[in-house]
C-alpha positions in Angstrom: 0.0 0.0 0.0 1.5 3.4 -0.9 2.4 5.8 1.9 2.3 9.5 1.9 5.2 10.9 -0.2 5.9 7.5 -2.0 6.9 7.7 -5.6 6.0 5.0 -8.2 9.5 3.5 -7.8 9.2 3.2 -4.0 5.9 1.3 -3.9 6.5 -2.4 -3.1 3.9 -4.7 -4.6 4.0 -8.5 -5.2 2.7 -8.3 -8.8 3.9 -6.6 -11.9 1.9 -3.4 -12.5 2.7 -1.4 -15.6 4.2 1.9 -14.6 1.4 3.9 -16.4 -1.3 2.2 -14.3 0.7 2.6 -11.1 1.2 6.2 -11.9 -2.5 6.7 -12.4 -3.3 5.0 -9.1 -0.8 7.2 -7.3 -2.2 10.4 -8.9 -5.8 9.4 -8.0 -4.6 8.7 -4.4 -3.0 12.2 -4.2 -6.2 13.8 -5.6 -8.4 12.1 -3.1 -6.2 13.2 -0.2 -6.4 16.8 -1.4 -10.2 16.5 -1.8 -10.6 14.9 1.7 -8.7 17.7 3.3 -11.9 19.8 3.0 -14.0 18.6 5.9 -17.4 19.1 4.2 -17.3 17.4 0.8 -20.9 18.3 0.0 -20.2 21.9 0.8 -17.1 22.2 -1.4 -18.8 23.5 -4.5 -21.0 25.8 -2.5 -18.0 27.0 -0.5 -16.0 27.8 -3.6 -18.9 29.9 -5.0 -19.4 31.9 -1.8 -16.2 32.0 0.1 -13.7 29.6 1.6 -14.4 26.7 3.9 -12.0 26.8 6.8 -10.6 23.6 8.3 -13.1 23.8 11.1 -16.1 23.7 8.8 -16.6 27.4 9.3 -17.3 29.5 6.3 -15.1 32.6 5.5 -17.6 34.6 3.5 -15.0 36.9 2.0 -16.5 40.1 0.5 -20.1 38.9 1.2 -19.7 38.9 5.0 -22.7 41.1 5.7 -24.9 39.7 8.4 -28.6 39.1 7.8 -30.2 42.1 9.5 -33.5 42.4 11.3 -35.2 40.3 13.9 -33.7 36.8 13.9 -37.0 35.0 14.1 -38.7 37.2 11.5 -35.9 36.7 9.0 -35.8 33.0 9.6 -39.6 32.8 9.0 -39.2 34.8 5.8 -36.5 32.4 4.6 -38.6 29.3 5.5 -41.5 30.7 3.5 -39.2 31.6 0.6 -37.7 28.1 0.6 -41.2 26.6 0.4 -42.0 28.8 -2.7 -39.0 27.4 -4.5 -40.4 23.8 -4.8 -43.6 22.4 -6.4 -43.4 18.9 -5.2 -45.7 18.2 -2.2 -43.1 15.6 -1.0 -40.3 18.2 -1.0 -42.5 20.8 0.6 -43.4 18.4 3.4 -39.7 17.7 4.0 -38.9 21.4 3.9 -41.7 22.2 6.3 -40.2 19.6 8.7 -36.8 21.2 8.4 -38.2 24.7 8.9 -39.9 23.6 12.1 -36.8 21.8 13.3 -34.6 24.9 12.7 -37.2 27.1 14.5 -37.5 24.7 17.4 -33.7 24.6 17.8 -33.4 28.4 17.7 -31.0 28.3 14.7 -30.8 31.6 12.9 -29.5 32.5 9.5 -26.3 34.2 10.6 -25.2 31.2 12.6 -26.1 28.9 9.8 -24.1 31.0 7.3 -21.1 31.0 9.6 -21.3 27.3 10.5 -23.0 25.5 7.6 -21.5 22.1 8.3 -22.4 22.2 11.9 -26.0 23.4 11.1 -26.4 20.7 8.4 -25.1 18.0 10.8 -27.4 19.1 13.6 -30.4 19.1 11.2 -29.6 15.6 10.0 -29.1 14.3 13.5 -32.5 15.8 14.3 -34.2 13.8 11.6 -34.0 16.2 8.7 -33.3 14.4 5.4 -29.6 15.1 4.3 -30.6 16.6 1.0 -33.0 19.0 2.6 -30.5 20.0 5.2 -27.9 20.8 2.6 -30.5 22.7 0.5 -31.6 24.7 3.6 -28.0 25.6 4.5 -26.9 26.4 0.9 -29.8 28.5 -0.3 -29.5 31.3 2.3 -27.2 33.3 0.0 -29.6 33.1 -2.9 -32.4 34.2 -0.5 -30.4 37.2 0.6 -29.6 38.2 -3.0 -33.2 37.9 -4.1 -34.6 39.7 -1.1 -32.1 42.6 -1.4 -33.7 43.4 -4.7 -37.1 43.9 -3.2 
């Protein structure tokens, strides 16, 4: 098994593997290690579009670091209602309503969710929210903010 820093020549295997295949395996292994260094795989694409995900799972929002202003509960309710308007499927709406209720019951608020998206998603999933709905809930806050700023 290759170790960190091993080159193709240093890998000891009992069978003859063509150097091209061994090189591909080593490159794939290196790529996976780089990808695994980001704690929240599901948040990577989202993080790169909004800011930088820190090693702690905390989001560095870069230039878009404005807090969601206003009453925390009012803004959360606005977001929950907005999120329900984004789907047509009754099944999805039902799952989103359960997530909305969970978030309100746990007193999570938009600024904390923005700052700690992985923690928020993990808490939601542990509380029974479907993983896809939890990720959707966490990742759509920025879109909500952009759309509601225009109003």
